[in-house]
N, C-alpha and C positions, 0 to 999 in steps of 0.2 A: 810077471808080476808086473800088475797096474804101479801106476808111480804114486798117484794122490788119488784122497778123496775131497772133493770140493764140497761144502755145507751151504746151499745156496738161499738165503735166507732174503723176502721180499717184504714190504708193506703192505697190509689191505686198505688204507689210507691214502694210496694215490692208484692214479687207474690200471690195469692190470697190461701188464705188457712194456710198462716204462720202466727198463731200467737201465742201469749202468754201462755205460759200455766195456768195462772189465768183464760183467755180470756176461754181456751179448758174445763176447769177446772168448767166455769158458765154455759157455754152449755150443757155440760154434767147433771150436779141437776139442772135446768131449771126445770120448769114444759111445760111450751112452749118459742119456742122462736119465734118471728115474726121480721117481717119485712113490709115493704109500698111497696116493689116493688115486681114483681115475679120474676123478669131478675135479682136479686138482685147478685152478684159474688160471695157470700158465700154458696149460694146455694148446690150447688154440692160439694163441701171441706165437708161443714156439712153432707148432706147426705153417703158421703162414712164413715165419722165418725158415721153412724147411729143417724142420728139429723136429726130431722124436721125442716124445717123454714116452720111456716105458714106464709099467708099472711093477713093483716088488711087490711079489703078497705081503699083505701088513700080517704085522701078528699083534696081540692083545700084546704080550710080554716084550717090551721095549730092549730087552739084552736078546731074544731070539733074533729080532728083525736085525739090532746092531751086526749081530756077528751074521746074519744073511750080508747084511751091506758089502759085510770085510771081507766075505770071501768072494762076493763077483769084481770087486776091485781085486784082489789078488790074482781072480784068473784072467782081467781085463790088460790089455796092451796097453793102453793110453788111461788118460786117466777117466776117473766118470763124476758128475754133478749130482748130487740129492740136492731138488727140490724141497725145502723144507713147508709146511704149511704154513699158515697164517700167524697159526701161535709160537712156532719156532719150533715146535717137538720137544722140550727143553728134558723130556724122561728118554727119547734117543739119544739125543747129543752127550746125553751122562752117562749114558751106556757103552756107546762106544767112546768117549776119554777114556772110560775105568778100561776098556778092553784094550786099546792104543799102551795104555802106562803098563797093564800086567803083561805085555809080549810086546816091546819096544825095537828087537830086533825084527822082525818080522813084519809087523804090523807097518802099511801105509801111508805117507802122512797124511795127516785130516787137518783142513784148514777151513775157516771161513769168509764166506766172501757177500758179503752184504749188495744183493741187488738193487734196493731200491730202500728210501729213508724217509721217516716222515718229516716234513716240512715243519717250522712251528706252526701250534693253530693244528695242530694234525686229530690232535683229538678230540676237537669239535665235533667233526663229522662222526665221529660216533655218539656224543651225543644226540646228534638227529638221526641217526640209526636207531638208536635205542627208545626215544620217544617217539619215530615211527614205528614202531616192534610193536611198544604200548599200547596206541591208540587205532591202528588196524586192528579186522576183524581178527578175531582169535588173541586178543593182545586182554590187557584188563580191562576189567567191565568198568570199574570206577575211571579210569582214564580214558576210556570211550563216552561216557556219557557229559564230561565238562565242557562248558562253552566257554566264550573270554568273561561273560559277567557273572560265573561260578568262580573261577580262578580270580578274579578281582583280590578278594582279601587274602588270599594266599601271598597275591603276588607283593599286597602291602605291609602283611605279618612275615614275610622273608625280608623287603628291605628294610624294614624295623629292626630286624636281627642281623642285619649287617650292618647295620648304625653302631646297634650297641659292641656291636666284635671290634669295629673301628676305635670308637672311642676309649673301650676297655683295654688296647692292643692287642687282645687276643690274636693273633695270627694265625694261630690252627681254626678256632671259632671263624676269621674273616674269609679264611680258605674255603671252608665248607659253608658258609654262608652267601659267599660271591656264588660259588656251583649252583647253589637253590633260583638265586634268582637267574642265574642264566637258564636254567631248565626251566622258570616260569615266561622266558621270551621265546626258546625255542617251542615250548608246548603251544603256545599264544602264534606262534608264526605256522604251527602245525594248522591247528585248527581253521585258522585263515586260510590256509590250500586247499581244503573243502568245501569252501563258499560257491555256489551255482554262481553268483552274479558276477562278483567280483573276489576272484582266487588272487592269490599271493605266497608267497613260502620266504624263510627265511634269507635266499639268496638275495631276492629284492630287497629283505629290510635291512642285509647286510651293505647292499648295494648303493641304498638311500642315503644310510650314515655316513657311506665313505664320502658322497658328492658332495654333500651337505658341508663334513668337516672341510674340505677341500675347497669347497667355494666360503666358508668361513675364515677360512685364513690364508687371505692373499699373502699376508707377509708370509707365508711360508712356501706356498704354491706359487704367488705372484709374485711381484716387484715392487708391490706395498712395503714402505719403511714404517715402523711401530716407534712410539718411545718407550715405553713399556705396557708392563702387566696392566697397568689401569687403563691404558690405552688400547689393548687388544680389545679388552671388555667392551668396553665405548664403542669401535668396531664392530664388535661381535652383535651386540644390541640392536645399532642399527643397520648392516647386512640382514637378521633377523628379521625385524619391521619391514624394510622392503621387501623382501621375500615374500612374508605374507601379508602383506599391505594391508599393515596397521596403521591409525591415525591415531594409537596413544600408545606412551609410555607404558602403561598399565596394564594393554590389553593382552593377552595371551599368557598371563600370569592361572594359575589352575586356581581356582577359590575354591575348592574341595579340599586341598591343602589344610592341614593345622592353622590356627590363629596364626598362633605366635612366629612361624614360617614364612604365613602369608604376608605377614605386616611387614618383616623383616625386608620382603623381598618387592613388594611394592615402594619401601621406602627406597630402596636401594634405587630400584625403575627410574624413580621419579628424580633421583638425585643427579640419577649421571645425562638423564636428559637434558637436567639445567631444568625444569621445570618448579618454581618458588611455590612452594605448598609446604613451608614449614610443620614440625611437628613440637608443642611449644613442650618442653620439660621443665616443670615446677623447680624453683631454687632448692626448696626442702628436697628435692630427694638427692640431691648431690651437695651434701655439708662442706664445708671450707674446708680443704687440704686433704678430701678424699679421694683414694685412689678405683678410679673406674674404670677396675678392671674382669676379668671372666667371675671372679669370685664374688665380688661382689654387686655384679649385676644377678648373677644366680641366686643368694641371698635375699634383693630386692623381691625379684621373681617371687620367689618363694612364700615372700613375706605378702606380694600382692592376692597370691593363690591364698594362703593363710586367712588374709581378709576377708575376700569373694566367700570362703568356706563360712565364717564366722555371721555375713550378714545374708546368708542364704541366696548370693549371687554364683550364676556360672562361670567362672573363667575364661573359659573357652568361646562360651557364645557372649560376652558380656565384649571382650577383645574383637569377636569377628563383626558381631555388630558395630566399631568404632572403627573400626576395618575397610568396611562398607560406606561408610560416611567419607573418609579420607580418603577413599578410591573416586567419590563424586565428585571430589573438592580437586582433584586433579585436573579431573576430565573438563572440569567446569575452568580451572586454570587454562590446561591446554586453547579451551574453547577461545577465552577470552584473548590472548596472546595471538591469536589465527585471525582475530576482530581486528585487533590493533595493524 
């Protein structure tokens, strides 16, 4: 009578044939190594290692297959390894468990042996595979027609939906929207891989950001000392300017972003660079003793929007015009500093 049945599970998210040492030991020591699928991905790696993978006739009924497998184990004189499919064959595993529970005296021992494991981030490969399937011939017609340009509005929508989920502390929505944003990144990379003149893919996107993060964090990956988070941000801007060859503290700030965010970004960049271009705040906006906090600023901005509407002024356009003027003053101040 066979002594045991080993159910060997593997992850399709790692390279085929990368098995743990206990898994290799189990298949080498087994009297029989079986699977239900003639095209099982482990067939060739096992054959290369001198292990024959035999096929046990599959049956649509997992209970029939379970009985066949247990009978094969009973007839064997050594252990039998069953190589599970990528999905783990849950119906077969359940049928085996019920059969062993129903006849614990004569049933052989059955154990699970993970042959390979998902590493952190492994599910990302599933997303890449799904996007590739949708984009490839025979996939989704809509996905196949998209371009970088046509997807821009979806990327912006998903980013705003994520921002809303964060602001409302909706963790379930945050998880969903992060997935939608990630899908956009993978989708754009998949489209880029089809370019005839300058193709690149998600691996190169990931490689670029890894290299950037390492180079921008010399205090972590090098021997640079920093004082605090503000110093880190200051060093980041300096390193970024050097990498990009930028002459101005406000170069590289995307001007297409909403005017309020643009204004805040430009002012922050200018102040960190030490460029003296102050923005005058009328005293009337800050009454004596008023606490200038998030609530106060929010109500003030709301009042400005109401004032603009009352006088037929587009507040977004008005602020954008003022921001462009501020940006020109920053450039002028920088040029004056260099001329001295």
